[in-house]
Every structure is written in C-alpha cells, then in structure tokens.
Residue, then its C-alpha position, 0 to 999 in steps of 0.5 A: x500500500x502506497x502512503x501519501x504525505x501531505x506537503x506544504x500548502x501551495x501558495x496562491x498566486x496573489x497571496x499577500x497582495x491587496x487589490x483595490x477594485x472600483x465598482x466591486x459590488x456588482x457584475x464584472x467588478x464583483x466577479x473580479x473581486x471574488x476571483x482575486x480573493x480566491x487567488x489569495x488577495x485581500x480585497x478593498x471593495x469600493x462602491x458608491x453609497x447607494x450600493x453599500x449594501x451590495x458591497x457589504x454582501x460581497x465582503x461577507x462572501x469574501x470572508x466565506x472563502x477565506x479572503x480578507x476584505x475592506x469596504x471603502x465608499x466614494x462617489x467618483x463624481x466628487x473629487x472630495x471623495x475620490x481624491x482620498x480613496x487611495x489613501x483611505x484604502x491603504x489606511x484600511x488595508x495597510x498597503x495596496x499592490x493592485x488597482x482595478x479601475x472597473x467602475x463606470x457610467x453608461x448613458x445613451x446619447x447620439x451625436x444629434x443630442x449629446x451635450x457637453x455636459x454628457x461628455x464631461x460627466x462620462x469623461x469625469x467618471x470613466x477616464x479622469x477619476x481612474x487616472x487620478x486614482x492611478x496617479x495617486x496609486x503610483x505616488x503613494x504605493x510606488x509599485x504594483x499593477x493597474x488594470x483598466x476595464x475598457x470596452x471592445x468598442x474603443x476600436x471603432x465607434x458607438x453611435x448610440x453611446x457617444x459620450x461613453x465611448x469617447x470616455x473609454x477611448x480616452x481611458x485607453x490612451x491614458x492606459x498607454x501613457x501611464x504605462x510609460x510614465x509609471x514604469x518600471x515599478x508599475x505595469x498598466x494594462x487594459x481589458x476590453x470586454x465585448x459580449x459578456x453580460x446582458x445590459x440591465x433589462x436584457x436577458x441571455x437571448x439578447x447576447x445569443x442574438x448578437x453573438x451571431x455577428x462576431x467571428x467566434x459566434x458565441x458570447x463570453x462570461x465573467x470568467x473570460x474577463x477574470x482570466x484576462x485580468x489574472x493573466x495581466x496581474x501574474x505577469x511582470x513583463x507586460x505593460x501598455x497593452x489592451x486585451x480584447x475579450x470579445x470573440x473577435x468583435x473588435x475586428x468586425x465593426x457591426x454598428x451595435x452599441x457595447x454591452x456594458x459590463x460594469 
C-alpha cells in the first residue's frame, strides 16, 4: 500500500497582495473581486453609497472563502471623495499592490443630442477619476499593477453611446501613457470586454442574438474577463497593452452599441 504525505500548502498566486477594485459590488467588478480573493488577495471593495449594501454582501462572501476584505465608499463624481480613496484604502488595508479601475457610467446619447455636459460627466467618471486614482496609486504605493476595464468598442465607434465611448477611448490612451510614465515599478494594462453580460433589462437571448455577428459566434462570461485580468496581474513583463475579450468583435465593426459590463 502506497502512503501519501501531505506537503506544504501551495501558495496562491496573489497571496499577500491587496487589490483595490472600483465598482466591486456588482457584475464584472464583483466577479473580479471574488476571483482575486480566491487567488489569495485581500480585497478593498469600493462602491458608491447607494450600493453599500451590495458591497457589504460581497465582503461577507469574501470572508466565506477565506479572503480578507475592506469596504471603502466614494462617489467618483466628487473629487472630495475620490481624491482620498487611495489613501483611505491603504489606511484600511495597510498597503495596496493592485488597482482595478472597473467602475463606470453608461448613458445613451447620439451625436444629434449629446451635450457637453454628457461628455464631461462620462469623461469625469470613466477616464479622469481612474487616472487620478492611478496617479495617486503610483505616488503613494510606488509599485504594483493597474488594470483598466475598457470596452471592445474603443476600436471603432458607438453611435448610440457617444459620450461613453469617447470616455473609454480616452481611458485607453491614458492606459498607454501611464504605462510609460509609471514604469518600471508599475505595469498598466487594459481589458476590453465585448459580449459578456446582458445590459440591465436584457436577458441571455439578447447576447445569443448578437453573438451571431462576431467571428467566434458565441458570447463570453465573467470568467473570460477574470482570466484576462489574472493573466495581466501574474505577469511582470507586460505593460501598455489592451486585451480584447470579445470573440473577435473588435475586428468586425457591426454598428451595435457595447454591452456594458460594469
């Protein structure tokens, strides 16, 4: 009879790391938070005050899988709240090694109706605030990894969500600019989801119908985004890159609006 001995417990890839995830209470943000927690990371879960209950529930679930977690609340449209977010997160957790800029707003507007206010609001939340958080992360933490959640439509246009896609294109440019500015101690990359989750009010059938317009003829799921994020977080030699997780949709501009995953 062969005897088996139990060796030392294998270290999880992100054990000992702490990740701040914006918009962590729902959808893709929640999935990323749970996945990083399961990989050993402590999670600083951010959301705005109206979603505090969902963020608290996330922290309870993280505790259930053995992950440490902390909750931070900030309105990403209010500088007096988000400018202190990195400092408050570090104060709560002791340190931060990873920043995932996931939170965003997604409101419909066309070229005929979009206003400067619409564009300014989307840029504020979807591009400027992630940049401010990234800059503060670089200044205070001094080393680590940043992942920005973008959108497959940054490769083309979205005539139904003009302000939104302009803001995501800006964040894509900032991703590359920050990768240069914050090197060599910090890597900065992006993940651009395509058909992952149906937007509010839509169901699985909506995704299945649109999936026929993309090269791989199928939609993804939160796990496909998680795989890309983990790949970037585990690499020390990739920076300034955007991974399109969209079944090839960015290769074939079909005129459909994006399916927001935040």
